[in-house]
N, CA, C and O of each residue as an XYZ file, in Angstrom:
336
protein
N       0.977     -1.596     -0.269
C       0.144      0.228      0.150
C       0.824      0.898     -0.123
O       1.998      0.568     -0.292
N       0.320      2.349     -0.315
C       1.260      3.643     -0.948
C       0.756      4.083     -0.129
O      -0.377      3.782      0.248
N       2.011      5.520      0.701
C       1.391      6.034      1.625
C       1.243      7.312      0.975
O       1.914      7.590     -0.019
N       0.036      8.451      1.698
C      -0.295      8.866      0.777
C       0.278     10.589      1.146
O       0.885     10.724      2.208
N       0.103     11.632      0.411
C       1.270     12.411      0.363
C       1.289     13.501      1.808
O       2.274     14.238      1.757
N       0.432     13.735      3.026
C       0.212     14.216      3.651
C       1.423     13.284      4.431
O       2.562     13.732      4.567
N       1.028     11.943      4.920
C       1.377     10.958      5.572
C       3.516     10.672      4.735
O       4.431     10.042      5.264
N       3.525     11.349      3.544
C       4.885     11.057      3.464
C       5.735     12.582      3.557
O       6.954     12.750      3.560
N       4.829     13.436      3.618
C       5.337     15.262      3.893
C       5.640     15.005      5.453
O       6.748     15.397      5.819
N       4.701     14.317      6.567
C       5.149     14.370      7.676
C       6.809     13.794      7.818
O       7.378     14.279      8.796
N       7.397     13.129      7.240
C       8.331     12.499      7.498
C       9.612     13.672      7.106
O      10.824     13.458      7.063
N       9.103     14.553      6.928
C       9.930     15.981      6.475
C       9.783     16.984      7.769
O       8.748     17.470      8.224
N      10.660     17.088      8.062
C      10.588     18.320      9.247
C      11.847     19.471      9.264
O      13.010     19.237      8.933
N      11.345     20.681      9.703
C      12.000     21.572      9.782
C      12.289     22.633     11.154
O      11.469     23.318     11.766
N      13.677     22.491     11.358
C      14.000     22.993     12.473
C      14.836     23.833     12.582
O      15.953     23.316     12.551
N      14.871     25.244     12.735
C      15.998     26.246     13.056
C      17.879     25.887     13.734
O      19.049     26.166     13.474
N      16.973     25.038     14.795
C      18.173     24.291     14.792
C      18.661     23.131     14.625
O      19.615     22.817     15.336
N      18.162     22.213     13.679
C      18.910     21.113     13.671
C      19.363     21.614     11.975
O      18.509     22.355     11.485
N      20.568     21.310     11.044
C      21.266     21.591     10.263
C      20.621     22.819      9.335
O      20.174     22.695      8.195
N      20.688     23.968     10.085
C      20.653     25.064     10.349
C      19.288     25.412      9.190
O      19.394     26.068      8.154
N      17.775     24.626      9.840
C      16.850     25.312      9.348
C      16.382     23.890      7.833
O      15.213     23.676      7.512
N      17.338     23.310      7.312
C      16.950     22.557      5.910
C      15.853     21.537      6.413
O      15.848     21.068      7.551
N      15.194     21.332      5.717
C      14.153     19.967      5.725
C      15.163     19.220      5.925
O      16.253     19.290      5.358
N      14.705     18.221      7.031
C      15.710     16.756      7.071
C      14.231     15.818      7.617
O      13.146     16.076      8.140
N      14.996     14.583      7.112
C      14.295     13.435      7.469
C      13.680     13.480      8.913
O      14.670     13.317      9.627
N      12.709     13.598      9.644
C      12.401     13.726     10.790
C      13.112     12.203     11.491
O      13.316     11.147     10.892
N      13.405     12.549     13.042
C      14.422     12.146     13.956
C      16.224     11.775     12.990
O      16.951     10.929     13.511
N      16.688     12.452     11.732
C      17.667     12.255     11.141
C      18.513     13.841     10.969
O      17.982     14.936     11.157
N      19.511     13.672     10.687
C      20.332     15.133     10.508
C      20.149     14.904      8.843
O      20.536     15.865      8.177
N      19.635     13.807      8.120
C      19.871     13.831      6.702
C      19.079     14.601      5.936
O      17.857     14.454      5.933
N      19.766     15.595      5.134
C      18.432     16.867      4.404
C      18.191     16.093      3.352
O      18.850     15.165      2.882
N      16.820     16.735      2.914
C      15.890     16.385      1.851
C      17.304     17.009      0.611
O      17.416     16.606     -0.547
N      17.952     17.745      1.092
C      19.023     18.142     -0.321
C      20.334     17.131     -0.210
O      21.157     17.313     -1.108
N      20.637     16.164      0.684
C      21.686     15.399      0.640
C      21.198     13.959      0.145
O      21.805     13.197     -0.608
N      19.933     13.773      0.762
C      19.132     12.355     -0.519
C      18.620     12.873     -1.861
O      18.072     11.901     -2.379
N      18.561     13.530     -2.375
C      18.516     13.991     -3.355
C      20.054     14.134     -4.199
O      20.100     13.946     -5.415
N      20.967     14.396     -3.603
C      21.860     14.493     -4.455
C      22.296     13.362     -4.529
O      22.728     13.119     -5.656
N      22.399     12.376     -3.677
C      23.117     10.818     -3.894
C      22.314     10.303     -5.185
O      22.844      9.811     -6.181
N      20.890     10.511     -4.981
C      20.049      9.690     -6.262
C      20.343     10.803     -7.353
O      20.659     10.300     -8.432
N      20.325     11.886     -7.347
C      21.168     12.661     -8.427
C      22.493     12.004     -9.520
O      22.578     11.955    -10.747
N      23.349     11.591     -8.496
C      24.437     11.166     -8.377
C      24.994      9.724     -8.846
O      26.110      9.209     -8.919
N      23.724      9.342     -9.117
C      23.437      7.712     -9.265
C      22.695      6.571     -8.342
O      21.974      5.606     -8.597
N      23.222      7.153     -7.158
C      23.493      6.020     -5.926
C      21.874      5.724     -5.607
O      20.923      6.472     -5.381
N      22.043      4.064     -5.711
C      20.293      3.709     -5.942
C      20.052      3.617     -4.873
O      20.938      3.386     -4.050
N      18.514      3.799     -4.466
C      17.634      3.825     -3.241
C      18.489      2.334     -2.189
O      19.193      2.232     -1.184
N      18.125      1.812     -2.781
C      18.854      0.448     -2.298
C      19.975      0.383     -1.096
O      20.013     -0.040      0.059
N      21.183      1.274     -2.340
C      22.301      1.366     -1.667
C      22.150      2.513     -0.614
O      23.008      2.417      0.264
N      21.393      3.453     -0.475
C      21.227      4.241      0.512
C      20.488      3.877      1.372
O      20.686      4.625      2.330
N      19.361      2.798      1.728
C      19.078      2.354      2.540
C      20.208      1.163      3.382
O      20.377      0.962      4.584
N      20.563      0.809      2.704
C      21.820      0.049      2.797
C      22.901      1.058      4.274
O      22.898      0.817      5.481
N      23.497      1.890      3.693
C      24.329      2.734      4.296
C      23.889      3.459      5.277
O      24.617      3.763      6.222
N      22.109      3.990      5.141
C      21.429      4.106      6.877
C      20.499      3.648      6.870
O      19.435      4.001      6.362
N      20.862      2.514      7.621
C      19.887      1.704      8.437
C      18.522      1.630      9.052
O      17.681      0.732      9.103
N      18.588      3.291      9.662
C      17.391      3.868     10.442
C      16.578      3.907      9.114
O      15.422      3.551      9.342
N      16.804      4.245      7.685
C      15.744      4.711      7.083
C      15.305      3.901      6.204
O      16.047      3.011      5.789
N      13.715      4.072      5.629
C      13.043      3.506      4.952
C      12.711      4.250      3.403
O      12.892      5.385      2.962
N      12.119      2.953      2.831
C      12.090      3.501      1.448
C      10.969      5.227      1.051
O      10.982      6.143      0.228
N      10.142      4.787      2.269
C       9.002      6.179      2.247
C      10.022      7.211      2.602
O       9.866      8.303      2.057
N      11.203      7.050      3.543
C      12.062      8.523      3.516
C      12.255      9.000      2.541
O      12.243     10.222      2.395
N      12.535      7.993      1.410
C      13.440      9.213      0.081
C      11.802      9.299     -0.460
O      11.278     10.412     -0.497
N      11.364      8.620     -0.693
C       9.854      8.974     -1.327
C       9.574     10.273     -0.844
O       9.286     11.262     -1.518
N       9.686     10.182      0.423
C       9.105     11.923      0.806
C      10.129     13.176      0.932
O      10.026     14.303      1.416
N      11.145     12.475      0.286
C      12.316     13.807     -0.115
C      12.109     14.251     -1.756
O      12.237     15.324     -2.346
N      11.670     12.679     -2.246
C      11.253     13.053     -3.427
C      10.111     14.034     -3.678
O      10.110     14.973     -4.475
N       9.170     13.658     -2.880
C       7.830     14.757     -2.893
C       8.053     15.804     -2.473
O       7.785     16.843     -3.077
N       8.588     15.744     -1.355
C       8.881     17.401     -0.988
C       9.846     18.406     -1.971
O       9.694     19.613     -2.156
N      10.593     17.762     -2.379
C      11.327     18.541     -3.397
C      10.271     18.815     -4.895
O      10.527     19.784     -5.610
N       9.226     17.966     -5.210
C       8.374     17.619     -6.086
C       7.332     18.860     -5.962
O       6.832     19.357     -6.971
N       7.016     19.363     -4.546
C       5.766     19.866     -3.821
C       6.428     21.340     -3.904
O       5.716     22.340     -4.005
N       7.577     21.394     -3.865
C       8.983     22.476     -3.414
C       8.522     23.183     -4.822
O       8.072     24.327     -4.887
N       8.710     22.315     -5.922
C       9.161     23.490     -7.181
C       7.979     22.975     -7.960
O       8.357     22.605     -9.072
N       6.561     22.803     -7.761
C       5.802     22.585     -8.109
C       4.898     24.193     -8.455
O       4.566     24.494     -9.602
N       4.653     24.946     -7.427
C       4.254     26.254     -7.401
C       4.547     27.159     -6.514
O       4.750     26.790     -5.357
N       4.628     28.455     -6.841
C       5.108     29.234     -5.484
C       3.818     28.993     -4.041
O       4.050     29.233     -2.857
N       2.789     28.584     -4.493
C       1.696     29.071     -3.148
C       1.934     27.396     -2.452
O       1.039     26.970     -1.722
N       2.951     26.669     -2.678
C       2.939     25.031     -1.496
C       4.259     25.895     -0.948
O       5.304     26.230     -1.506
N       3.630     26.146      0.673
C       4.328     26.485      1.760
C       4.647     25.450      2.357
O       3.808     24.561      2.505
N       5.887     25.324      2.825
C       6.578     24.019      3.770
C       6.544     24.087      4.487
O       6.323     25.165      5.040
N       6.809     22.564      5.330
C       5.722     22.734      6.863
C       6.677     23.710      7.578
O       7.745     24.155      7.159
N       5.719     24.071      9.384
C       6.139     24.837      9.501
C       7.360     24.464     10.375
O       7.727     23.289     10.341
N       8.032     25.355     11.162
C       9.396     25.343     11.391
C       8.701     24.254     13.236
O       7.571     24.356     13.714
N       9.618     23.555     13.677
C       9.109     23.031     15.106
C       9.370     23.850     16.324
O      10.411     24.450     16.590
N       8.628     23.808     16.798
C       8.594     24.744     18.759
C       9.916     23.798     19.236
O       9.821     22.573     19.165
N      10.970     24.347     19.653
C      11.670     23.737     20.404
C      11.936     23.911     22.385
O      12.721     23.165     22.971
C-alpha cells in the first residue's frame, strides 16, 4: 500500500536548530538536499537504505515528494518550523 502525500510529508521536518533549518528526514540529520544529491549522482535507493539502516523507502519517497511540491508552484508552503 502506498503512503498518501500527507503521511509522506510528515516524514520531513524543519527546525532552525537542526542543520541550519534545512528540511531533514524526521529523527535524522539527513537533509532532503543530501538525499536528492545522492539520487542525482546515481546512488540507488537500495544503496542509500543500506548505508543508513534507520531509513525506509518512504523516507526517500518523502524527499522526492517534498522537492516536487516545493518546485510545483509558489503557493506551496513548506512545513512550519517545529518549536523547540
